[in-house]
N, C-alpha and C positions, 0 to 999 in steps of 0.2 A: 504494499500500501504505499502509495507517495503521500508524504506529509508536508506540510508548511507551518512552522511554527509563526505565529505573530507575537512577539513579545511586547509587553505594555510595563513601564516603570520609569521611574525617576532616575536623573543622572546619578550613578554612584549607588544604585540599587542591586546591581549584580548581574545585568542583563548579559553584559559581554562575557562574563566569567560562565555563566550557565551554557550559554551558546558555546562557547569554546569546547565543552564536553559533550555536546549533541552532535557535533557535524563538524566538517573539515572548514578550514576559513574560507576557502573557495566558495563556500555553500551559506555563509553569514553574510547578510545584506543589511548594511549600516551606513546610513547617510554622512555619519561623521568620517569614513574613509575618504570622502571626496574633499575634504577640509585638512588632509595632509598634505604638507609641502613636499618638495622633491627630497629633503632631508628626512621626512618621517615626523616632522613635528607638525601636531595640531594647530591650526589658526582659523579660528571661527571667524565668517566674514558672513554678518547678516544679510548682506544685499546678494549672495550667492544661494542664499538657503532654498527657494524655489527650484532653482535652476539644478542644485546638487540632489533634491529630493527626487526629481523628473530623472536623474540620470541612475540613482538607486534602484527606481522603480521600473527603469527600462533594464537593466542589470538583472533584477528578479524576474521579471517577465521572460528573458530570453534564457534563464535557468528552468522555468517552468516549462517552456516549450522544448527544450532539452532533454526534460524529463528527470533532472537530477533531484536527489533527496537524500536525505530530509533537508529543507530549506529553512532557515530561521531569518526572520527580518527583527534586527537588533535596532529598533528606534524607540522612542518614548511613547509614543502614540497616545496622549493624552485624550483626544477625542477620537470617537469613532470615524468621522471621515478621513482622519489620516490613513488609517488602516485600508479602506475601501479599495484604493488601485491594487494593493498586495492580494486580498481578499479575492478580486474580480479574477486577476491574471491566474490564481491558483485554482481556482473552481472551475474557470475556462480549461484547464490542463489536467483535470481528473484528479487535484490534489485534495486531502482531508485538511480542513484550516483548523489548526487548535490554537484557540488565545490563550496567551499564559500572563496572567498578571504577575508580576515578580515578588511585590509586596504592596500591600494599601496603602496607595499614596496619602490617603489623608491622616495617618498618623503622625502627629506633630514629632515624635522619638526619631522615628523613620527619617522622617526629613532633615532632622538635625545630622543622622549619620549621613545621609547622602551628600549633604553640603560639606561635611568634612573629608568623606571619602571618594568623591569623583573625580577623577582625573584632568577634567576640562576648567576647573576652577568656576565651577557655577555655585553663585552665592545662596546663602539660604535664603534670600528675599526672593530671589528668582526660582528657587525650588518652591517655597511656598506658593508663589504664583501659579506654577505649572500645576500643583497637586491640586487647588481651586477649580482647575478646567478640566479635572479627572471627569471622563464620562463612563458610565457602566455600559 
């Protein structure tokens, strides 16, 4: 059975660590990869966010069309619409889609842990705003 996991969680919640244990790096689709410079340093640029999400979705669709599995979408996916392109591509190609909430975003202690632990320097204030946007 072809499976596509759609991860949901705050920055620093452990999504990437869990993904690494499920599949090969080639089958993990994270928009963060498109913010790495030629030296492998993460450099977030808000002006490139829409374009980089589109690139990630395109690569995910290509993997679905090739029949690779299991696939993991390793993005925060705080709102349902953010997952829709991935769900659609997976279902169109015969995948069972499994939504995985890494940890409940509304937990204040979890938010503090994520702020301390995330590798991209996302502040507690931003993490709290993201958690407030979380849609079941």
